[in-house]
N, C-alpha and C positions, 0 to 999 in steps of 0.2 A: 668846939674841936680844941682850943686852947688847953681847958681844963683837965681834957683827958689824954694831952701826948704825956710821955714819960718823965718820971721825976729827973732833977739836974736841972732844972731853971724855974723861973717865976713866973706864974701864969701870963703874966703881961709880956714879957719876951716871946713866949712861945705864940700868945697873939702878934707878934709885930712880924714875927716870922712867916707865918699865915699869912698877912696881910703884903708881905713880897711877894710871896708865893702866885697871890692871885693878880698882884699886878707887875709881873715878870714873867710867870710861867708862860711857855707856849704849849699850847696843845693842838694835837694833829686828831681834829674831829672826825677826818677818815677812817683812819686808824684805829682810833674808839671805836667807833661803828664796825669795823669788820673785825674786830676784837669781841663784841660782846656778841655779832651774827655768828662767828664761830663757835662761841663759849655753848651756847643753845644749840648746835648744830640745825642751825635755819636754812631752808631751802626757799620753796616756792611760798610766797607769806601774803596773807592780806595787813592792810596799812591799815591804823585809824589816828586820825588827827584831830588835836584841838586846843584849847587853850588855855592857861591858867594866869590869873592876873591878879595883884593886889599892888598898894599905895605903901609906901614908906616916905614919909615926909610929904616934900611937894612931887617926889619922883614915882612915876607910873612903872611898874615892873609888870610886862606882859610877855608871858614865854609861849610860843607857838611850839606845839610839840609832834613827833610822828613818831608812833611805836609801832610795834610788831603783834598782831594778835598771838598770845601764846598759852593755850591751855589754862584760859582765864584771868588773864591779867597782862597787859601790854608791856612789850619790852621795849625801852627808849633805845634811839638810834639816832634821831635827828632833831635840832630845835633850831629856834632862831629866835633872839631876841627883838621882839618891836618896838620901837622909838615912839610910841602912841599909846593912846586908850582904843580900846574897841577892836572890832574885828579885823582879819585879814583882809586883804583884797587878792584877786586871782593871779596876779605875779607872784605874790608871795607863794604861795599854794605851789603853784607850778615850780618854784625855783627849792620848795623844800623836796618835792616828788623828783624831782629832777637830781639832786643830789642823791637818794636812794638807787635811782636808775644808772648814773654814771660809777658809783661802787657797785653796784650788784647785777645791773642787767635787766632790761625790761622782762624779761622770761622769767624771772623770779617775784616781780610782781604779779597777784591774782586778781587783788581786789584793793579799791580804796571804799573805807566804810566811815561817815561822819555825821555829826547831827545838823541841826536845821541851820545854823548862822553858816554852813559852807556852801551855799548854794551861788546861784547867778548864771547868768546867759555863757561869759567867755571863761568860766571855769568847767561847766558843763561841756561846752562845746572843744576844750581844750582835750578833757579827758578823751572824750569820745573819738576825736580825731586823732590822738595818739594811742587809739584802740587799749586804752585803759579802763576795764569793766569798775563801775562804782553801786553801792547801794546807801544813797544819801537820804535822810529824811529832810522832807520839805515843808513848808508852811502851809497851813491849813487854807491859806488866802490867796496861793499861787493860783495865776488864771491859766484856763484851759478850756478849750469849747467843747460844749455838751454836744449830744448827736443832733441838735437841730444847727449846729455851726455857731451858737449864740456864746460869747465869750463869759463866764460864771468862776465864782472861787469854787475852786476843786473839794472842797467841803459838801457843797450842793451835791457832788454826785457820790459821796459816800455817806450820806445821812444814814440806810440801814444798816451799816456796818456794826456786829454785835460784840460782846466781851468772847463768844463762844469761838468765835471763828479770825483767820487771818485770810482776807478779800482780794483777791487778784480780780484789777479790772479788767473787763473784756477787751475795752481798745487801747491800742498804742496812743500814747497822747503826746503832745508837745508840751514841756513844761521848760521855761527861760531858757526858748527856742532850740529845744533838743529833745530828741524824739525818747520818749522813755518809756518803760512798763510800770505800774502804779500798784502797789500794795498797801492795804489798811487794815488797823486794828483797833481794838480800845483799848487803855489801859486800864490800871485798877481805878482809876477816880474818873472814869468813862471818857478822859479826855481822847481825840483822833489820832492816833501816830501813823503817818503817811510818809513811805519809803519810794521813791524812785530809782529805777536801774537802768543804764543804757542797755544792759542784758536782754534783750526785748523776748527771749524764749524762755528765761528763766521760769521755773514755777516756786520760786520761794525766795525774794530777796529780803523777806525781813527778819529770817534766821541770821544771814549773813549781818544785817545790821546792828542785832541784837549784841554782836560781837564789840561793836563800838564801846560799852560800859566798860570794857577792859583798861581803857586808859584811863577812866576815871578812878578803878583801884590803884592804876600806878600813881597817880597825882595824890588821891589819900595817903597811901606810904610814905611819898617825898616831903608830903605836909607833916605828917606825924612823927611817933615813934620816934624820936630821937632826932630825924632829920633836920624838922621844924624849918622846911626850906623858907618860907613865908617869914620868919624871926630874923634871917640876915641884915644886918646894917648895910651891904653893899649895895650902892645904887649905880655905879658905873657898869654900862652893858655887857662890855667884853669879859668883866669880872665876875657877873653875875653867869653869864655864859660857862665859864671854868669853874663855879662852883656847880652849875647843872651838871656839869661834865663828872666832876667828883662824887655828885651824890647817886646819879646814873651808873657809875662803875660800881659802887658802893650797894645801890639796891641789887644791882645783876650779881654781885660777889655773895652777898646773904641769901637772895633768893635760889641761886645755885647750891648753897650750903644746905639751905632746909629744903630742896628736892631731895637730895642723897641723903640727909639726915632722918628724913620721913620714910624713905625708901629702908634704911637701917633698923628705924624702931619707928614704925606708924602712930603720927601724932593723933592723940584722943582728942577731934574737935568738939567742941561745946560751944556752938554757936549761935548767935543772934539771930533772929529769921530777916535780917538784912544784911548778915555778916557774909563775907565770901573767903571760900578756904583758902584760895591761893594765896589770899592776902595775911592767913594765919602761917604759911609756909614760909612766906617773908618775916614774919613777928619771930618763927624759931629758927630761922637763919640766922636773924642777926643775933639773937640772944646767944647762939653758939660761937659765932663769929666775934662778938664782943670779948665773950669768956677765954678765947683762944689769944686772941690780942693783948687780954693783960698777963695772959700767960707768958707770952713774948716778951713784953714791954718790963714785968717786974720779976719773973724768973729766968728770962734771958733762954727760954725754952726752942732749942732751934729746930727739934724735931716737930713741934707745934709749928712752929713758921713755913715749913716745908708742907706741911699738910696744908696751912691756910693758902698759901702760893697756890697750891697745886688746883684750886678750887676756881681759877682765872684761867684753866685750861679746861677743853671738853672731858677729859679724863681724869677726875681727880683722886687725890690717895684717900684711904679709910680716916673717918675720923677717928682720934684717938683720945677724945675728951668730950665731955657734954654730956 
């Protein structure tokens, strides 16, 4: 970041200014979440949760993120810095969901989708008791009762599941102390994917669960393409959280630019088989954003500045460059 600030000072002095910002700045995370929510015109949403973690020196940096499912890529809203290695507990999960509910209301929460590390009796029952629908992948060794009433691993009930189908189990089962409907399918490596939902009458929780991948696409954007979140030398959790806030806002800014730029001049996507077109919109927007910022910093172009700032609002101006 210090290298890309405007001329007029040495990189070292820019670096010290950034250090002071992350040490002293106060960020209202609720207001930031509200700004992002309004930027994309969000209403009732599906939330996806996940962690990303890495080690810097002796410090473990562990970010627990809540994002909104949005057209193939998650939009970051809230996160929590975990002062530990490994998975979250149910209290940490509940706290993050409650932050969303306090700000936007339970009526705007359609469903929670998550991977198999986010399981457990207290967590499942908290969601169910609070009437929050979920579609969460469960472990294949989760214990359930078969039709004889014998306790078995759930994979024993799903041996017949094939590549060609998403299977809806006929009985309502108890998993981690919660009544759920179970769906299963085989992935490309013939591994068993099992999803549990507390929406007992639903006919397809697997499609809902598949949207969980959107947060992985978000993490890939935050960790690469110049953001390089894992390269930070910051280790103080409060300062890392501020850095995540800056990255989250920059991501949303760039993605918003990419959406509108693609409407103006559709992107010709030449993607690899495992690529995501939404990530290419982010890259497109980031390139246009960087070009615009250079015009502002080095040419003092106030028209471009107004256009750039407008992309932090729901109804931006037309792009005059790029």
